[in-house]
C-alpha positions in Angstrom: 7.4 -11.6 3.4 8.3 -15.4 3.4 10.2 -16.9 0.4 8.0 -17.4 -2.6 8.3 -19.5 -5.7 8.6 -17.6 -9.0 5.3 -16.5 -10.3 6.5 -15.6 -13.8 8.7 -17.7 -16.2 10.6 -17.4 -19.4 7.3 -18.2 -21.1 5.9 -14.8 -19.9 8.7 -12.9 -21.5 8.6 -15.1 -24.7 4.9 -14.4 -25.0 5.4 -10.6 -25.0 8.3 -10.9 -27.5 6.3 -13.0 -29.9 3.2 -10.8 -29.5 5.4 -7.9 -30.5 6.4 -9.7 -33.7 2.8 -10.9 -34.4 0.6 -8.1 -33.2 -2.6 -9.0 -34.8 -6.0 -10.5 -33.7 -5.5 -13.8 -35.5 -2.3 -14.6 -33.7 -3.8 -13.5 -30.3 -6.8 -15.7 -30.8 -4.5 -18.7 -31.5 -2.4 -18.0 -28.4 -5.2 -17.1 -26.0 -4.4 -20.1 -23.8 -0.8 -19.0 -23.5 -1.9 -15.5 -22.6 -4.2 -16.8 -19.8 -1.5 -19.3 -18.5 1.6 -17.1 -18.6 0.2 -13.5 -18.2 -3.2 -13.4 -16.6 -2.9 -16.1 -14.0 0.6 -15.1 -12.8 -0.5 -11.4 -12.5 -3.6 -12.5 -10.5 -1.3 -14.6 -8.2 0.9 -11.5 -7.8 -2.1 -9.4 -6.7 -3.0 -12.1 -4.2 0.6 -12.4 -2.9 1.2 -8.6 -2.6 -2.1 -7.7 -1.1 -1.1 -8.4 2.6 2.0 -6.3 2.2 0.1 -3.5 0.6 -2.6 -3.6 3.3 0.1 -3.2 5.9 0.9 0.1 4.3 -2.8 1.2 4.1 -6.0 -0.7 4.3 -7.6 1.6 1.8 -5.9 0.3 -1.3 -8.3 -1.1 -3.9 -7.5 -4.8 -4.5 -10.8 -5.7 -6.2 -9.1 -7.6 -9.1 -10.8 -5.8 -11.9 -9.2 -5.0 -15.2 -8.7 -1.2 -15.4 -8.5 -0.9 -11.6 -5.8 -3.5 -10.7 -4.8 -4.8 -14.1 -3.9 -2.9 -17.3 -5.7 -3.8 -20.5 -3.8 -5.8 -23.1 -6.0 -4.3 -25.8 -5.0 -0.9 -27.1 -7.4 1.9 -27.9 -6.5 2.5 -31.5 -9.3 4.9 -32.5 -7.1 8.0 -32.5 -3.7 6.4 -32.4 -1.1 6.4 -35.3 0.1 3.0 -34.2 -2.8 0.6 -35.1 -1.3 -2.5 -33.5 -4.2 -3.9 -31.4 -2.3 -5.2 -28.3 0.2 -3.9 -25.8 3.4 -6.0 -25.2 3.2 -5.3 -21.5 1.1 -5.8 -18.4 0.7 -3.8 -15.2 -0.6 -4.6 -11.7 -1.8 -1.4 -10.0 -2.7 -0.6 -6.4 -4.8 2.6 -6.4 -6.4 4.2 -3.3 -10.1 4.9 -3.0 -11.6 8.2 -4.0 -14.9 7.7 -5.7 -16.1 8.3 -9.3 -13.8 10.4 -11.4 -11.1 10.6 -8.7 -7.5 10.6 -10.0 -5.1 9.5 -7.3 -1.7 7.9 -7.0 -0.8 4.3 -7.4 1.8 1.8 -6.5 2.4 -0.4 -9.5 4.6 -3.2 -11.0 4.9 -4.0 -14.6 6.5 -6.4 -17.1 7.2 -5.8 -20.7 9.4 -7.1 -23.5 12.5 -5.1 -22.4 12.0 -4.2 -18.7 10.4 -5.0 -15.4 9.5 -2.0 -13.3 7.9 -1.1 -10.0 7.2 2.2 -8.3 4.8 5.0 -7.6 2.9 7.2 -10.1 0.3 9.9 -10.1 -1.5 11.6 -13.0 -4.2 14.2 -13.5 -6.1 15.4 -16.6 -5.1 19.0 -17.2 -8.7 20.1 -16.7 -9.4 18.0 -13.6 -10.3 19.7 -10.3 -11.2 16.4 -8.6 -7.7 14.9 -8.6 -5.2 14.1 -5.8 -2.7 16.4 -7.5 -5.1 19.3 -7.5 -6.6 18.8 -4.1 -3.9 17.2 -2.0 -0.4 17.0 -3.5 0.0 20.5 -5.0 -1.2 22.4 -1.9 1.0 20.3 0.4 4.1 20.8 -1.8 3.5 24.5 -2.0 3.1 24.7 1.8 6.3 22.6 2.3 8.6 22.9 -0.7 11.4 21.2 1.2 9.5 17.9 1.3 10.6 17.1 -2.3 14.3 17.7 -1.4 14.0 15.3 1.6 12.5 12.6 -0.6 15.2 13.1 -3.3 17.9 12.7 -0.7 16.2 9.5 0.6 15.5 7.8 -2.7 17.6 9.3 -5.5 20.4 6.7 -5.6 18.0 3.8 -5.9 15.1 5.2 -8.0 14.5 7.1 -11.2 12.2 10.1 -11.1 10.6 12.0 -14.0 7.5 14.1 -14.4 5.1 15.5 -17.1 3.6 18.8 -18.0 1.6 19.9 -21.1 2.8 22.3 -23.7 0.1 23.3 -26.1 -1.8 20.3 -24.8 1.0 17.9 -25.7 2.5 15.9 -22.9 6.1 16.9 -22.2 8.5 14.7 -20.2 11.0 16.2 -17.7 13.8 14.2 -16.2 14.6 14.4 -12.5 12.6 15.5 -9.5 9.9 18.3 -9.7 11.7 20.5 -7.2 10.2 24.0 -7.4 6.7 25.4 -6.7 6.6 26.6 -10.3 7.1 23.1 -11.6 4.4 21.7 -9.3 1.9 24.3 -10.5 2.1 22.8 -14.0 2.9 19.2 -13.1 0.3 16.7 -14.4 2.2 13.4 -13.9 5.0 12.1 -11.7 6.7 8.7 -11.7 9.3 7.4 -9.3 10.4 3.9 -10.2 13.0 1.2 -10.2 13.8 -0.4 -13.6 15.1 -4.0 -13.7 15.9 -6.5 -16.4 12.8 -8.4 -17.5 14.4 -11.6 -16.2 14.1 -10.2 -12.7 10.4 -11.0 -12.8 11.2 -14.7 -13.2 13.2 -14.9 -9.9 11.7 -16.2 -6.7 12.6 -13.0 -4.8 10.8 -10.7 -7.3 7.6 -10.4 -5.2 9.7 -9.6 -2.0 11.7 -7.0 -4.0 8.5 -5.3 -5.2 7.1 -5.3 -1.7 10.3 -3.5 -0.5 10.0 -1.0 -3.3 6.4 -0.3 -2.3 7.5 0.3 1.3 10.2 2.7 0.2 7.8 4.7 -2.0 4.6 4.6 0.1 5.4 8.0 1.7 5.1 9.5 -1.8 1.6 8.0 -2.1 0.6 9.0 1.4 1.8 12.7 0.9 0.2 13.1 -2.5 -3.0 11.1 -2.3 -4.2 10.5 1.3 -6.2 13.1 3.2 -5.5 13.7 6.9 
């Protein structure tokens, strides 16, 4: 990837910090222009810049540019939440594969928040879902080749953080480390492998190239867990 100018600035981080201190609709309405200039437009530029690198990994990645598909929503769903603050102080760019309606597959992603920048791979499944990559692709492959996880851990463990989720009495429970055993994979409903960086990393010209390198490192996880054939 050729050298790039920085897509994000200190104003991106300042916006998230101030939103955290003023998390209400009136403030957001007054600062909608800042949100568009320093959050929405740079994230759309990041999608455009990363798309060629992502397509080199697999041409099936969805890069439609829709909120909910490629971009996380700034608005929080507070209907059933204890925290009634209406906005998230973070934004994610996601690259999912294709799979059709209701399909739950893996993603490569990059995000910026008030206290961190992060990029990596993640995959989730609803505990009742039978039409997910975890249920139909990942779990059968891991059970057929349990040593695959050990090989990925040796390859990636020094550079990347890994953790996974199961449910206990329908409550999500986080487990540190790599899901190593068949028994763990039978109950696994979410897995994240990521690199955490200081939020200022997003304001550097090499941030996009660094994210592309992370995607190349972690694409084998996406391929093994989410792609058929």
